[in-house]
N, C-alpha and C positions, 0 to 999 in steps of 0.2 A: 186629500181628497183624489180617487183614482177616476176622475172624471176622463181623461183621455181614453182610458181603457174602454169606460161605456159609452165614448163616442165612437169609438173605432168598431166597436160591437154594432152599433147602430148604424153605421154607415155600411158595414159588411152585410148587415141583414138586408139593408134595402137594396145592395148592389145585388146579391144573390138572389133576391125576389124579382128584380129588376131583369138580370141576365135569364133567369129561369124562364120568364114569361117571353123573352123576345131573342133568345141565342138560337142561332142555327143549329140543326139537329146534328150528334156525334157524326164525323166523319163527311161534313159537308164541306166544301170549298169554300174557304172564304172571298170575298169578293176583294178583286185586284184594286179598286177604288176605295180606300178608307174612309173617305170623305162624309160617306154616309153614317158613320159610326159616331154616335154623340156622346161625349162624355163630358158629364160636369162636374161642379162642386158645390159644398155648402159649407158656411163657416156656423157650425152648430152653437158655438159660444156667442157667436153675434145674434142669432136667433133666440138663444135663451136671455140674453141681454135688453132685446128691440120688441121682441113679440108680448103679446098682451099678457099672454100665460105665463113668460117668463117673470116679466115684471110685477104680475100678480103674486107668483110664488117668492119672489125676492122681500116684496112688500110683507108679505104674512110672516115670514121669517124675522124679517127687522121689526115686526110688532112683539112678536114672541122674545125676542131677545131683549127688547127695551123692557118689558116686563121682568125678563128675569135678571137684567143689570137692576133694575128698583129693587129688588129684594135684595140680591148681593150688596149693593150701596147702604141698606138698613142694617144688614149682617157687619158692615164694615162699620159703621156709625157704632154700633152697639160694641164691638170689640174695641174700639177706640176709647170709649168711655170707661169700660171696663181696665184698660191698660193705663188710662190717666189715672183712674181711682187707687190703682196698685202702686202708681208711683208717688201720689201725691199722700195717700193716706196709709200707704203699706207699711213704713216705717213706725206709725203709730199703732198699729194693730198688733193685737196678739198673735203669736207665732202659729197658733191651729188656724186664727181666722184668716191669717194671711195667707198661709197654705192652701186653705179652702179655696180663697180667691183666686189664688194663682190656678189652682187645678181647675177651675170654672173657667178661666180665660182661657186656658190650653184646649179644654174641652169645646169650646164654644168656636174657636181657633180650627181646630180639626175638624169640625162639623161644617164651618162655612168653607174649608177646602174642598170637603168632599163634596157639598151641595155643588160647588163651582164645577167640579170634574162631570157632576151628573148632568148639570145643565149643558156643559159642552157636548157631550156625548147625545143627548138628547138633541141639540140642535143640528148636530151633524146627520142624526139620523132623520130628523124631518127632512132638513134639507135634502138627502137623498133620495126620499120617497117621494118629495115634490118633483126633484128634477127628472124623477125616473118615468113619473106621470106624464109629465110633458114631452120626455123624449119619446114615450111610447106613443101618445097620440100624435106628436111629430113623423115617425116611423110612416104612418099612414099617408099622411099629407106627401112626405119624400116620394111614397110610391106612386101616389096618383100624380103628382106634379110630373115625376120622371117620365109616366106612361102619357101625357098628355104631350110633353115635349119631344117625345120618341128617344129617350137615351136608352143607351145599352148599361151604362155605369153612371152612378153618381157615388162620389167620395166626399167624407169629411176632409175639409182642408188641413186642419191642424195634425188628426190623427191619422192621417192616412201619407203623412209625409211628404204631400206635395211639393215640388220643387220649382216647377212653373205652372200658373194658371192664367188664360186671359181673360178679362174681365167679362167677356160674352160668355164664358162658361160657368158664371158665377151665378146661381141660381138660388142664393141666399134671401135677398129681398122678394123674390116671389114666392119662397117657402114661406117667409114671415108673413105675407099678405095673405096667402092661401091659408094658414093655419088660423090668421086672425079672423078671418072671415067663417071660419067653421061655427057651427051653433055649438053654443056653449062654450067658446073660446078665452072666457074671462080669467080661467086660471084655477089650477088645482086647487083642492081644500084636503088639508091633513088630514087623518081619521083624528077624530074627536074635536077639531078646532070647529069655530064657527066661520061660516063664510064670510069674505070681506064685505064691510057696509059700502053701498053704494055712495 
């Protein structure tokens, strides 16, 4: 998945919004003392892993994955039965009956393989949608916390290739707390999915 690209875009959008709101006018002299410029970073992967919405999104995906796995297990058992029947009874069957049974097995095997590919694509799409929603909500929280803290720039730790960062510049835990305190921060629900049960 191209999460680093998405994360970098979120960081850049947040940084652009912050710079647009607080940057000095074009042509103005930069202050001699850079101590007033506040640059911070967040680890969006950690936010996704620890925030209530990130955990809820992962749990929802896991429930869907479990349901899909259950169905695939049923298909596998069905294929194993057909294969065993072919191996044990095949030599005793008439040639036409054996060929029909072999074709049935191959057809069911192809169908199961296609279904598995479809499930994989569906899960990836749902994961992308859920994470996109979390990141979209997160962008507003980053803007708010950045303005409250007087930051000129907030970067994403992994996507922006930060080579050094002091712990004091890390806003990740503050962003998680602010994000979790938002109304409705229990987590996104994918279209067509039922909300998680309390």
